[in-house]
C-alpha positions as CSV (number, residue, x, y, z in Angstrom):
1,M,-4.5,27.4,-0.1
2,T,-2.1,25.8,2.3
3,I,-4.5,22.9,3.0
4,L,-4.6,22.1,-0.8
5,A,-0.9,22.1,-1.0
6,D,-0.7,19.8,2.1
7,D,-3.2,17.5,0.6
8,A,-1.3,17.4,-2.7
9,V,1.9,16.6,-0.9
10,R,0.2,13.9,1.2
11,E,-1.3,12.3,-1.9
12,R,2.1,12.3,-3.7
13,L,3.7,10.7,-0.7
14,E,1.0,8.1,-0.3
15,A,1.3,7.2,-4.0
16,A,5.0,6.9,-3.8
17,A,4.7,4.6,-0.8
18,F,2.2,2.5,-2.6
19,R,4.4,2.2,-5.7
20,R,7.3,1.2,-3.5
21,L,5.3,-1.4,-1.8
22,M,4.1,-2.8,-5.1
23,L,7.7,-2.9,-6.4
24,H,8.8,-4.7,-3.3
25,L,6.1,-7.3,-3.6
26,R,6.9,-7.9,-7.2
27,Q,10.5,-8.4,-6.4
28,R,9.9,-10.5,-3.4
29,T,7.7,-13.3,-4.7
30,D,8.6,-15.4,-1.7
31,V,6.4,-13.1,0.5
32,Q,3.0,-14.6,0.8
33,N,-0.3,-12.8,1.3
34,I,-0.6,-14.6,4.6
35,D,2.5,-12.8,5.8
36,L,0.9,-9.4,5.0
37,M,-2.3,-10.4,6.6
38,G,-0.7,-11.5,9.8
39,R,1.6,-8.5,10.1
40,S,-0.8,-5.8,9.0
41,G,-4.1,-7.1,10.5
42,F,-5.8,-7.3,7.1
43,C,-8.3,-10.1,6.5
44,R,-8.0,-11.9,3.1
45,N,-10.9,-9.9,1.6
46,C,-9.6,-6.6,2.9
47,L,-6.2,-7.3,1.6
48,G,-7.5,-8.2,-1.8
49,D,-9.7,-5.1,-2.0
50,W,-6.8,-2.9,-0.9
51,L,-4.4,-4.4,-3.5
52,H,-7.1,-4.1,-6.2
53,E,-7.6,-0.4,-5.4
């Protein structure tokens, strides 16, 4: 049962981090996709797929 609780906590943390990232990107329209690609190592297609998901 502990594993399920840990998975649930991890999922909530990941969702919160994603929501925070999306909020940041919406507020910082000056940040370009190229900045994210360069800093994170995503290619354009990977970044687009990741944002879409």
